[in-house]
Structure formats: C-alpha cells, structure tokens
C-alpha positions as CSV (number, residue, x, y, z in Angstrom):
1,M,48.3,67.4,-0.7
2,A,46.8,64.4,1.2
3,T,48.8,65.2,4.3
4,R,47.2,68.8,4.4
5,L,43.8,67.4,3.7
6,T,44.2,65.1,6.6
7,D,45.5,68.1,8.9
8,L,42.3,70.1,8.0
9,T,40.3,67.1,9.0
10,T,42.0,66.6,12.3
11,T,41.3,70.4,13.3
12,A,37.8,70.5,12.2
13,S,37.3,67.5,14.4
14,E,39.2,68.9,17.3
15,S,37.2,72.0,16.8
16,E,33.9,70.5,16.8
17,S,35.1,68.6,20.4
18,K,36.0,71.5,21.7
19,S,32.5,73.1,21.0
20,A,30.8,70.1,22.2
21,L,32.6,70.4,25.2
22,G,31.8,73.9,26.0
23,S,28.1,72.9,25.1
24,V,28.4,69.9,27.8
25,R,29.8,72.7,30.1
26,A,27.1,75.2,29.9
27,T,24.5,73.2,30.2
28,V,25.5,70.5,32.5
29,V,28.6,71.7,34.7
30,T,27.6,75.1,35.4
31,P,24.0,74.6,36.9
32,V,25.3,71.4,38.9
33,T,28.2,73.6,40.4
34,A,25.8,76.3,41.3
35,V,23.5,74.0,43.0
36,A,26.1,72.8,45.0
37,F,27.4,76.1,45.9
38,W,24.2,77.1,47.1
39,A,23.3,73.7,48.8
40,A,26.5,74.0,50.6
41,I,25.3,77.5,52.1
42,A,21.9,76.4,53.0
43,L,22.6,73.0,54.3
44,P,24.2,74.2,57.7
45,F,20.5,75.6,58.3
46,L,19.1,72.2,58.1
47,Y,21.5,70.4,60.7
48,L,22.1,72.9,63.3
49,P,18.2,72.9,64.3
50,L,18.9,68.9,64.4
51,L,21.9,69.2,66.7
52,F,20.0,71.9,69.1
53,L,16.7,70.2,69.5
54,T,17.2,66.7,69.6
55,G,20.9,66.1,70.4
56,L,22.7,63.4,69.1
57,S,21.1,61.3,71.7
58,S,19.7,58.5,69.2
59,Q,21.4,56.4,66.4
60,S,19.1,57.9,63.7
61,T,19.7,61.5,64.6
62,A,23.3,60.9,64.5
63,T,23.3,59.0,61.2
64,A,20.8,62.1,60.0
65,F,23.5,64.4,61.3
66,L,26.6,62.8,59.8
67,A,24.9,62.0,56.7
68,L,24.0,66.1,56.2
69,L,27.5,66.7,57.1
70,G,28.9,64.6,54.4
71,L,26.6,65.9,52.1
72,N,27.7,69.2,53.0
73,V,31.2,68.8,52.4
74,V,30.6,67.0,48.8
75,A,28.6,69.9,48.0
76,L,31.7,72.2,49.2
77,L,33.7,70.6,46.8
78,V,31.4,70.4,44.0
79,G,30.4,73.9,44.4
80,H,33.8,75.6,45.1
81,P,34.6,76.6,41.5
82,Y,31.3,78.4,41.1
83,Y,31.2,82.1,40.5
84,R,28.6,84.7,39.3
85,G,29.8,86.7,36.4
C-alpha cells in the first residue's frame, strides 16, 4: 500500500512539472522564438543600406555590420523552430 501511494505521489509531481513546463513554453519560449524569427527576416533590411550607403570604410561601420550580421545569425538559430499554426 505504501508503495502504491509513493507511485501516485510521483506520478502527480511528474504531471505537475510537465504542466509547469508547458506553461513556461507557452508564455516564454513561443514569443521569444516568434520575435527571433521575425527579427531574422527584418535585420537584413538594416545592414544592406549600411553597406550600400557607407561601405565598410571605417572601423565603426565594419563593427556595426559584423554585430548586425552576428545578431542575424543568432536570430536565425533561435527563430528557426517558429511556426504559425
């Protein structure tokens, strides 16, 4: 009988943790993924004018371009699993 009670308690706590994980996913992970997905789409519109208007002639412009490019790669990786459904 004690074993059965322990099994029920373990099952209940596993169920609660899965429910909490699903809640975190719905409130945190999904919006972050969505923002990263759309940022990955929008970021090239920021660095293309930077290249065409100023080029990479100065150190600060080259640094800004590389930072935007790195941010775009991160946004692509984070936003990749996003889907609209």
